N, C-alpha and C positions, 0 to 999 in steps of 0.2 A: 383621709377619713378610709373607710373597710364596706367591702355589700354584705357580708353576717357575723355570726354567732360561732366563736368559734367556743368545744367544750368543748373540757378539759377534767382527769381523773384523780384527781391531789393523794404527794408522796404518799398524806398520812393524812388520815379524816383526822376532816373539823370540828371538833368534838362541844355543844357548852360543856359547860361550869355551873355545877352542884352550887346555891344558895345559904346565901346562912344569911341571921341579921340581928339580931341577936347576940348578948358579951357569952352567954349558954351555950352557939353554938362555936364562938368564937373559940372561946376556952377546951369545946372538944372535937377541933380539929387540929388544933394544938398536940391534946394528950395524943390524938392519934399518928401522927404525922412525927410527936418523937424528931425532933433534926432542924435545924437553921432553918428561915424563913426568908423568901423574899416578900414580896408585899409591890405590885406596879397596877398602879391607874386602870380601871375598866374602861379605857376609851370606847365613849359613843358613835363608836359610822362604823363602814362599814368594812372589814378584813377581808385583804387585797398578799397575797402569796408570791415574792418575785423570785426571780431564779435567776440563775450566773450558771453559766459558762468559764476557766478558762479568765474567768476579770474581767467579762463581760455583761453586763445584763439581757439577757433574752425573750423572758415572757414577763409577762405577770397574769392570777386566776386572781377572781371574784370568790368565795366565800360557798354557793351553790346552797346547798342542803348538806352540805360540810360532803361530803363524798366527790360531788362531782361541782363545777366550778366554771366558769365563761371565761373565755383567752379578755383581761382589757388589756393587753399590753400595748396597740396604740393610742391610749390616754396617759400608763401609765408615763412612757418613754419621754413623754414633752413634762411631766411635772418633776419644779425644780429641785424640789429638798430629796428625789429618792436616785443613789446614786447609779450612774451607767457605765462603772470604773471601776471595780475596786484590787484591790492586791492581794486575793487569792486565787490562784491554779486549781482546777478540776475545778467537782460544781458545787453551786452552793446554795442553799435556799432560805430561802427569810419567811417568820409571819410579822405581817402589817397593819394597821389601820387605818384607812385614807379618812381622815376629818377637812372638815374646812373652821380656818379662827373663829372664832364668836363675830370678831368685829369686824375677820368680814365678815361673813354670816349677813350680818346687820345691816351695811349696808348692801350690799345683792335685795334683800329683804324685805326692801322699804317698803312694795306695794305688801312686802305682806304673804303670797304667793303664795311659801312654802314651812311645813307647820312646827319644819324646828331643820337645822341644819346638817345634822345626818336622812333626814329624805331629800333635801339635796343632793349631797352625796351617793347618795343612793338612784337617784334620779338622775346625775351625774351618769357612776358608772355606767348609765342603759345606752348613752350614746352614741352616736357612729361617730360622730369631731373627736377626733382628733385630740384639738386643743381644746377643749370647752372643762379639759377638769385643771386646768396649770391657769386656763383663762378667769378660774369661778375659785380659787389659791386653795383648789385638796391642795390637802403635804396627805407623809405615808411616815408615820408612826412604829417604827419596828418593835415588838413586844418578844418576840421570839423566836431563837434557832432550832432550821428545823434539820437541819445534815448539812454537811461540807464535807469535802474530799479532805485526805493526805492533814487530814487533826484531830484529833481523841480532846473531848474533856471531861471532870471529872463533875463540878458544878455547874451550877446557871448562872450563879454571877460571874461565871470569868465569861461564860457565853456570852451574857449581854456588852460583857468589857469590849468583845475583842468585832462586835459589832461598832460600837462607838471606833476604835481602833481601825474601820474598812471606812470610817463616813459616815453609816446612818446612821441618824436620827433617831438616837431610842427611846421608850420608858421612860417617865419617870419613874424612879424605883429605891425600894429602900432596904436596906441587908437587916433579918434581927437573932440573932446568937441563940441556940438554946439554953439560956442558962433563966433559974428563976429569974434576973431580971431585964435581961431578953427580952420576956410573954409580954412582961412589965409594961417596958416597954413601948411592945410593937402592940399591950392594947390601947396601948393610952394615947397613942397614933390614929390607929385608926377608930375610934372610938371618936375622938373630936376632932377628923379633918373636915368631915361634913359641915361643920361649922365652921369651920375655923380656917379649914385650906380652901375646897374644894370654891364657894365663890367667889375664890380670888385670882383664878385660874384661868386662860385665856381659852381655855378649848373649857365643852359638856366632856364629866365623867358620867356618869350612875349610880357604881362605888368601886370599889382597888377588889383583888384578884391575888389573893397568898401559897405559894407552891414555896413544897419543900425545895433548901437547893440542891439539895444528891442526889442526880446522878440515876445512880445506883439505886436506890433508892428506892429515884417512880416508879424504874423496871420490877426493882420487886413490889408492889404495891399496883400496876396495873392500873383499868380500868374497868368501867359500864359501860353499858351500851349507848350510854348520853355525855357519859362525862370523866374524866378523872380522875380517880380517888387520887392523886400527892393533890388534890389542886382546888378550892370555894372563892366565889365571888361571896364579897363584903356588900351588898345590895343598899347605898341607899335609899332613902323618898328621895320622891320626885323638889325642886323645889319650889317652896312659893313663894307667890308672893301679892303682894293689897292691886289693888286694881279699880276703880268705880266706873259706876257703871252712870250712864247719860243718857239712857232712853228705851223707853221700851215701845215697843207698834207692834196692836196689837190684831188680831186676827181672827173668826172665825175658816175651823180649818173641818 
């Protein structure tokens, strides 16, 4: 256990994503980017940055306000799917999403105490007890390579493959070429995902994130105060379900 909450300034600000939810918005983004596009699941959890130096994991930090986060190393060092040693010399920083798989959440939440798996993850990372994250089945899924010494990349897809090679569990992603055929496949993939794929997933997502693959293009496009211009989130509506109203107890207020 630890006794305090250490605040840490992020190497790069954690920005939000510009949001779209229509085919017109999708077309606008595709035309504006004019590049190969990566599409990733938008995991519904808590963003946590992992830091390594000379092959060894040494710090984990929550998103916080996007500029300053909270050190949660005591929790993350006990999460089984987080690599504690990697074959990368020098500094490496990886952005992950901490989630609890749906099946595990439902077993924990039999009493209905927690509103959602995301709610339980957030509460978990407020704990000072080091083993609580692993006891609740928390996993950290890598979705962004932030910085690394001694290696250069031109494409984001190569960075994700590198993280996989190092032993990180990486978020599901798809690659689409900047061609008419690629654009059609991209739109079909995104516009059918909510109904055809989302209900089958072992964890919760609330959309898909689209990113320009070329890293130099990302640098040219830059960011606004709130979000990167080279990415956006295609947001899904909340999943619906049918329930039965069994009783109503009337009271005078």
